[in-house]
C-alpha positions as CSV (number, residue, x, y, z in Angstrom):
1,M,0.0,0.0,0.0
2,V,1.4,3.4,-0.9
3,I,0.0,6.3,1.0
4,D,0.1,9.7,-0.9
5,A,1.0,12.2,1.7
6,S,0.4,15.1,-0.8
7,A,-3.3,14.3,-0.8
8,M,-3.6,14.8,3.0
9,T,-4.5,18.1,4.6
10,E,-2.0,20.6,5.8
11,N,-2.7,20.2,9.5
12,P,0.2,18.1,10.8
13,W,-2.1,16.4,13.4
14,A,-4.5,15.5,10.6
15,K,-1.6,14.0,8.6
16,I,-0.6,11.9,11.5
17,E,-4.3,11.0,12.2
18,E,-4.9,9.9,8.7
19,L,-1.7,8.0,8.3
20,T,-2.1,6.0,11.6
21,R,-5.8,5.4,10.8
22,C,-4.9,4.1,7.4
23,M,-2.4,1.8,8.8
24,A,-4.9,0.4,11.4
25,L,-7.4,-0.2,8.6
26,L,-4.7,-1.9,6.5
27,L,-3.8,-4.3,9.5
28,I,-7.5,-5.0,9.9
29,Q,-8.1,-5.7,6.3
30,R,-5.1,-8.0,6.3
31,G,-6.8,-10.1,9.0
32,T,-4.8,-9.0,12.1
33,P,-6.4,-10.7,15.1
34,Q,-8.4,-8.2,17.1
35,E,-9.3,-10.6,19.9
36,A,-7.3,-11.6,22.9
37,C,-3.8,-12.6,22.1
38,A,-0.7,-13.8,23.8
39,Y,1.8,-11.2,24.7
40,N,5.5,-10.9,25.5
41,E,8.1,-8.2,25.2
42,S,9.8,-9.7,22.3
43,F,6.7,-8.8,20.2
44,D,7.1,-5.1,21.4
45,R,10.8,-5.1,20.4
46,S,9.8,-6.5,16.9
47,A,7.2,-3.8,16.6
48,D,9.6,-1.0,17.6
49,D,12.1,-2.2,15.0
50,W,9.4,-2.4,12.3
51,L,8.0,1.1,13.2
52,R,11.4,2.8,13.1
53,A,11.9,1.5,9.6
54,W,8.5,2.4,8.5
55,I,8.7,5.9,9.9
56,V,11.8,6.5,7.7
57,G,10.2,5.2,4.5
58,P,6.3,4.6,4.9
59,A,5.8,4.5,1.2
60,S,7.6,1.2,0.7
61,F,7.3,-1.4,3.4
62,E,6.2,-4.9,4.1
63,L,4.0,-5.6,7.1
64,P,5.4,-8.1,9.6
65,T,4.4,-11.7,9.1
66,D,3.9,-12.5,12.7
67,P,0.2,-11.9,13.6
68,L,1.0,-11.0,17.2
69,V,3.4,-8.3,16.2
70,C,0.7,-7.0,13.8
71,R,-1.7,-7.1,16.7
72,I,0.5,-4.8,18.7
73,L,1.0,-2.5,15.8
74,L,-2.7,-2.3,15.3
75,A,-3.1,-1.2,19.0
76,R,-0.3,1.3,18.6
77,F,-1.8,2.8,15.5
78,R,-5.3,3.0,17.1
79,Y,-4.0,4.8,20.2
80,A,-1.8,7.2,18.1
81,S,-4.8,8.0,15.8
82,A,-7.1,8.6,18.7
83,D,-4.6,10.9,20.4
84,A,-3.8,12.8,17.1
85,T,-7.6,13.3,16.7
86,M,-8.0,14.8,20.1
87,L,-4.9,17.0,19.8
88,R,-6.0,18.2,16.3
89,I,-9.5,19.2,17.7
90,A,-7.9,20.9,20.7
91,G,-5.5,22.9,18.3
92,H,-2.3,21.7,20.0
93,P,0.9,22.1,18.1
94,L,3.0,19.0,17.3
95,P,5.4,18.3,20.2
96,S,8.3,18.2,17.7
97,P,8.8,20.2,14.5
98,S,9.3,17.0,12.7
99,E,6.3,14.7,11.9
100,A,8.6,11.7,11.9
101,A,9.7,12.5,15.4
102,T,6.2,12.9,16.5
103,L,5.2,9.6,15.0
104,E,8.1,7.9,16.8
105,T,7.0,9.6,20.1
106,Y,3.4,8.4,19.7
107,L,4.0,5.0,18.3
108,I,7.0,4.0,20.4
109,D,7.7,6.2,23.3
110,L,4.2,6.9,24.5
111,W,3.4,3.2,24.0
112,Y,5.8,2.5,26.9
113,R,4.8,5.5,29.0
114,G,1.1,4.6,29.1
115,F,-0.6,3.3,26.0
116,R,0.8,-0.2,26.6
117,S,-0.4,-0.5,30.1
118,R,-3.8,0.7,29.2
119,W,-3.9,-1.8,26.3
120,L,-2.7,-4.7,28.6
121,S,-5.4,-3.8,31.2
122,G,-8.1,-4.2,28.5
123,E,-9.0,-0.5,28.5
124,S,-9.8,-0.6,24.8
125,G,-12.1,-3.7,25.2
126,V,-9.4,-6.1,24.2
127,S,-8.1,-8.5,26.8
128,V,-4.5,-9.5,26.5
129,Q,-2.9,-12.6,28.0
130,S,0.6,-12.3,29.3
131,N,3.2,-15.0,28.6
């Protein structure tokens, strides 16, 4: 899937919102499990590695083959999209002048600072089993 960034609005939060929402939809269309899944930290490390490469070149990438890594990516994209929507509506500026740095903050850093624990607790309606 190639995402045409030029077709997106000029609001940087809207760009991030659209990009993360498109990635979540792509993962769902691919058949990523949305139900309870096994979890361990190696899946998070794999997701981190994939995200760092994707942020550098989102136009050309292959989704991970492991459905559990995809499940974690789906959760990350959903949380990032929801936050981007709220921040866009509230009129907040990006926390970094770079959209790539903001993506890394929301998809990796904030995952460990709060989104992950909320996801593991089942806040989004998805129960997660720890291995």
